[in-house]
C-alpha positions as CSV (number, residue, x, y, z in Angstrom):
1,X,123.5,192.6,-60.9
2,X,122.0,189.6,-63.1
3,X,119.9,187.6,-60.9
4,X,117.9,184.8,-62.4
5,X,114.2,184.4,-60.9
6,X,113.6,182.0,-58.1
7,X,111.6,179.8,-60.9
8,X,114.5,179.5,-63.1
9,X,116.8,177.7,-60.3
10,X,114.8,174.7,-59.7
11,X,114.8,174.2,-63.6
12,X,118.7,174.4,-63.8
13,X,118.8,171.7,-60.8
14,X,116.4,169.4,-62.5
15,X,118.2,169.7,-66.0
16,X,121.4,168.9,-64.1
17,X,120.1,165.8,-62.1
18,X,118.3,164.6,-65.2
19,X,121.7,164.7,-67.3
20,X,123.4,162.7,-64.5
21,X,121.0,160.3,-64.5
22,X,121.1,160.0,-68.3
23,X,124.6,159.4,-68.3
24,X,124.8,156.9,-65.4
25,X,122.2,154.6,-67.1
26,X,124.1,155.1,-70.8
27,X,127.6,154.3,-68.5
28,X,125.6,151.3,-66.9
29,X,124.3,150.2,-70.4
30,X,127.8,150.6,-71.9
31,X,129.3,148.3,-69.1
32,X,126.9,145.6,-69.5
33,X,127.7,145.3,-73.1
34,X,131.5,145.3,-72.6
35,X,132.2,142.9,-69.9
36,X,136.2,143.3,-70.1
37,X,135.7,147.2,-69.4
38,X,133.4,146.3,-66.4
39,X,136.1,143.8,-64.7
40,X,138.6,146.3,-65.6
41,X,137.0,148.7,-63.6
42,X,136.2,146.5,-60.4
43,X,136.6,142.8,-60.0
44,X,134.7,140.4,-58.0
45,X,131.2,138.9,-57.6
46,X,128.9,141.8,-57.0
47,X,125.6,143.6,-58.0
48,X,125.8,146.7,-59.5
49,X,123.6,148.4,-62.3
50,X,125.9,146.8,-65.1
51,X,125.5,143.3,-63.8
52,X,121.9,143.8,-63.3
53,X,121.5,145.0,-66.6
54,X,123.4,142.2,-68.3
55,X,121.6,139.5,-66.1
56,X,118.3,140.9,-67.3
57,X,116.9,141.7,-64.0
58,X,117.0,145.5,-64.1
59,X,113.7,145.9,-62.1
60,X,114.3,143.2,-59.5
61,X,117.5,142.3,-57.6
62,X,116.4,139.3,-55.6
63,X,117.6,139.5,-51.9
64,X,119.4,137.0,-49.8
65,X,117.2,135.2,-47.3
66,X,117.1,136.8,-44.1
67,X,115.3,133.8,-42.2
68,X,116.0,129.9,-42.3
69,X,113.7,127.5,-41.9
70,X,113.4,126.1,-38.4
71,X,115.1,123.1,-37.5
72,X,113.3,120.1,-36.2
73,X,113.6,119.3,-32.4
74,X,115.3,116.1,-31.7
75,X,112.9,113.6,-30.5
76,X,115.0,111.6,-27.9
77,X,113.9,110.9,-24.2
78,X,116.6,113.2,-22.5
79,X,115.4,116.1,-24.6
80,X,111.8,115.4,-23.7
81,X,112.5,115.1,-20.2
82,X,114.2,118.3,-20.3
83,X,111.4,120.0,-21.6
84,X,108.7,118.8,-19.0
85,X,108.0,120.8,-16.3
86,X,106.1,120.1,-13.1
87,X,103.7,123.0,-12.3
88,X,102.1,123.0,-8.8
89,X,98.3,122.9,-8.8
90,X,97.0,125.6,-6.2
91,X,94.5,124.1,-3.8
92,X,91.5,126.0,-4.8
93,X,88.2,125.5,-6.1
94,X,86.1,126.6,-9.1
95,X,82.9,127.1,-6.8
96,X,84.8,128.9,-4.3
97,X,83.5,132.5,-5.1
98,X,79.9,131.2,-6.0
99,X,76.9,132.3,-4.0
100,X,76.0,130.0,-1.3
101,X,73.9,126.9,-2.4
102,X,71.0,127.6,0.2
103,X,70.1,131.1,0.3
């Protein structure tokens, strides 16, 4: 049997991955150079490698904002009255657990 050493298998895998990456980047550059071909492959407003290359933002794709600014609260009397809460005050003294005054 003609078996390759264990060290030769990862190098073939690396070569395959490198060639696939090279082909995909070359294909994306070609699609960004020819927009008609890009539209023929898939339509619509989207973000793919070809649109990122043609827009000049290959390294950074700006995400959509996930949070919005907080809305101001209404300043009407009805809203202020609804927010007010009356909390009962317990009948205790601050000095309740203090040592006796005349010890």
